[in-house]
C-alpha positions, 0 to 999 in steps of 0.5 A: 644471058638472063634475057636469053633463058627467060625467052627460052622458058616462055617458048617452052611454056607456050609450046602446046601439050601433047595428046598423052599429057592432056589425057593424063591431066583430064583423067586426074581431074575426073578422078578428083571429081568422082572422089568428091562426088562419091564423098558427097553422095555418101554423106547425103545418103548416110544423113538420109538413112539416119534421118529415116531411122530417126523418123521411123523410131519417132513414129514407132514411139508415137504409135507405142505411146498411143497404145500405152495410153489406151492400155492405161485407159483400159486399166482404169475402165476395168478397175471402175467395172470391178468397183461397180461389182464391189458396190453391188457386193456392199449392198448385199445383205447377210442372211440372219441365220439365227432368225431363220434357225429360230423360225425353223425351230418354231420359236416365232418372232422376237417379242418383248424386250428382245431386239432384232439385230440390225441388218448387215451386208457383206464386207468382202473386198473384191478389189483386193482379191482380183488382179486387174491387168491385161490378162484379166481382160483377155480372160473376159473375151473370147480368144482366137489364138493358137497354142503357140500364141499366134492368132488363128485365121478366121474361117472363110465366109460362105459367100465368097463374092460378098465384100464388106467394103464394096468398091474399096481397093484391096491389098496394094501389093500382090500376095499381101494379106490383110491383118486379121485380129480377133475381138480382144486381141491387142499388143501391150499390157497394163496393170491397175492398182486400186487403193481405198481412200477411206482407209486413210485420215481425211483432212477435211474432217478437221473443219467438220463438227466437233464429233469429227474434228476432235478424233481426226485431230487426235489421230493426226497428232498420234501419227505425227508424234510417233517416235519414228518420225521425230527427225522430220520435226527436229530440223529446219526445212528449206526455208529455215522454219521448224514446226511441231506436229501441232503446228502442222495440224493447225495449218491444215485446219486453217487451210480448209476452214472459212475464217481468216484467223489462226486456230488454237487446238485443245484436244481436251475440249470435246465441244470445241477442239479448235478455237479462233485466235487473234493472229492472222492465219496468213502470217506463215505465208508472208515470208514467201516471194510471192506471198500467198494466202490460205485457200479457205476451201477444200483441197483439190488434190493431195499435192496441194498439201505442199502449199501448207505451212510445215509440209515438206518433202520428208513429211509427204514421203512419210505420211502421203500414203496415210492422208487423203483429201478426196472423200466426203467430209462425213466419211469414216475411216475404214477398219479393213485397212492393211497398213499397220499404222492405220490399224493402230489409228483405228484401235485408238479410235475405238478405244475409250478416251475416258479410260486410256489403257497404257498398253496402247503405248506398248509396241509389242502389245499393239503388234499382237493385237494387230495379229489378232485382228488380221487372223479374225479377218482371215477367218471371217467369211462375210468380211470384218465389220465394225462390230467384229473389229470392236469385239477383237479389241474388247477381247484383248482387254481394251475399254471400248468407246461406249458410243461405238459399243452401243451403235457400231453400225452408225457411229461417227468414228469408224466404218467398214465400207468405203465409197472413194477409191484411187485407180492407178493404171500403168499401160505399156507398149514397146518401150513406152509407159503411160500412167493414169491416176483416177479417183472415183466415188461409187455411184449407180454407174461406173463411179464419178471421177473426182480427180484425173491425172496423166503421166 
């Protein structure tokens, strides 16, 4: 019986399918193949479209990055051009109105014990008055834009048969017009910020002569010892080292001097405020892995301060904007600073160290004196000179250093003109920003570049 049923099943299975059955099976397979094919094509098309969008966005970002970079370069160049004008203003002499009036009244030339005043020059700071950005550049060139900001079409040439590029192909598509741009037309914008490096304390003066090292060390001690910054020196750093303001000043001096022994500081010695000790100046760096030594040369950049003993992130956050390493070792701090802390340092520099005034420790008195200086600067048509600054301080009852009072123009402590500036330009195009930082020293051209950084 079982054998009979098995033979019957084999005969049924071996029976050929009808045409309708074969058509239904073929349609089912075709449907499956079509669905799978559509799915694969959809995945491939989606991936291709995604990659195309990514490539297009990358290309646009690279284009905007190039635009932003050259926007920033334009900001640096325009800033250097402005500083070229600044140098010309600094060398413009101020007319001696009293002498001209004397000659007009028939007084003649000065005689006997009368001394002619030294010729002075303008102290107008153009870089503080002008805003260096893309709108300033657009104002310097002829604009061919319409009222709504769109660019006007250039007028047609008189000779219509003339072609600038003879033999080159025209637009690739019918009706496509070439892009027309006027001189000075660009996409994107930039903003340049100019700061005076000589309005800050120059660390390199610590390794100069005693006439420069002593006042610089004194001002650094006054700055670091301010009550507002006690928290920086009252805790251990990441290496479990606690330093004092005096330790940091000594470490800064040892980093740039030529010897290899640790210095000792004595601010009461006007001849030799830094004396050589017996310990090695590299002992503070032996605990690091790998160990390193003091450079015994000039700082290349302000970021190099991080390698000096006692300089931490908090230290740089507090004092970075008030320290500099770029000016010449003989440069003098400029009295035309706007920073209240640096104005206070300038007041201490012109005060007589032999007759210290206790009011210089009173913050209320210092704020009033700073207000007087700013008011005098505001109403000074030719800009504030060292003599004007000394006059305001002396009018407040502060005893002035005799060496400055006798020769305000050529003293070694403070000045009223600068030669070293930092130009920080930020270029923007689309969603991309590029930042360029250049430190320049004024010369007869657009300024010599001392430091360059791209971000």
